[in-house]
Structures are given as C-alpha cells and as structure tokens.
Residue, then its C-alpha position, 0 to 999 in steps of 0.5 A: m500500500r505504501c509503494s502505491k501511495t508513493i507512486m501515485t504521489s510521484f505521478f501527480i507531482l510529475l503531472l503538476s510540473y507539466g501544467c506550468a506554462s512556459y514560452e521561450a522566445v525564438s529569434l527570427p532568422k535573418l532573411q537572406p535575399e538569395f533564399a527568399a521567395n519574394s526578393q527584388k533588387i533595384n539600384d543596389v537596394i535589395m528588399s526581401v519579404k517573407i509572409f508568415t504561415k500558421d506554422d511560422c506563427k506557432r514557431y516564432y510567436d507561440a500563437d496563431i496570429i493569423e487566426l486573430g486577424y493579422q498577417p505577419i510579414q518579415v521585411s529585410v532591406d539590404n542597402e548596398t549604396k551610399n544613399y540613405y533611405l527611410l522605410s516608414r510604416t506610414g509610407i506603406n500602402q497596406p494597413t499596419v498595426p503596432p506590435e504592442e496591439v498584436a501582443k495584447k490581443a495574442y496574450r494568454s493568461t495561464a491563471g485558469r490552467v494553474d487553478l485547474w492543476v492546483s485544485g487537481g493536486m489538492y484533490m489527489a492529496s486528500f484522496s491519497a491521505s484518505c487511503s492511509 
C-alpha cells in the first residue's frame, strides 16, 4: 500500500510540473535575399519579404496570429549604396498595426490552467491521505 501511495504521489507531482506554462522566445532568422521567395533588387537596394504561415506563427510567436486577424510579414532591406533611405510604416500602402496591439490581443493568461492543476493536486492529496 505504501509503494502505491508513493507512486501515485510521484505521478501527480510529475503531472503538476507539466501544467506550468512556459514560452521561450525564438529569434527570427535573418532573411537572406538569395533564399527568399519574394526578393527584388533595384539600384543596389535589395528588399526581401517573407509572409508568415500558421506554422511560422506557432514557431516564432507561440500563437496563431493569423487566426486573430493579422498577417505577419518579415521585411529585410539590404542597402548596398551610399544613399540613405527611410522605410516608414506610414509610407506603406497596406494597413499596419503596432506590435504592442498584436501582443495584447495574442496574450494568454495561464491563471485558469494553474487553478485547474492546483485544485487537481489538492484533490489527489486528500484522496491519497484518505487511503492511509
């Protein structure tokens, strides 16, 4: 009986540890023009664009940003001239959104998940105590 109680307790401690939410930020790799599907060179200025898929969103943002109504893109500009250029959000003819707005909409609270795991652990602790 003591052995099964120890196994049961160990199992639920392990289960509770998996309930903790975590996210590790992943840096976007540099967009290489020679490998980018959408790349163009004009007067020694190379502009490359990558349109993110749902899989890309999950990998880099840990959320399906597309499902929230946003289309993430990565833009890379390689200026091989001595001229200065300005790339501004206001100069783009497509609607843009500040990244803070997207982050706020994509935020997921883990409080509900934590409550579920803690209450489950408390239930199992009281159950295992009644077995002794």
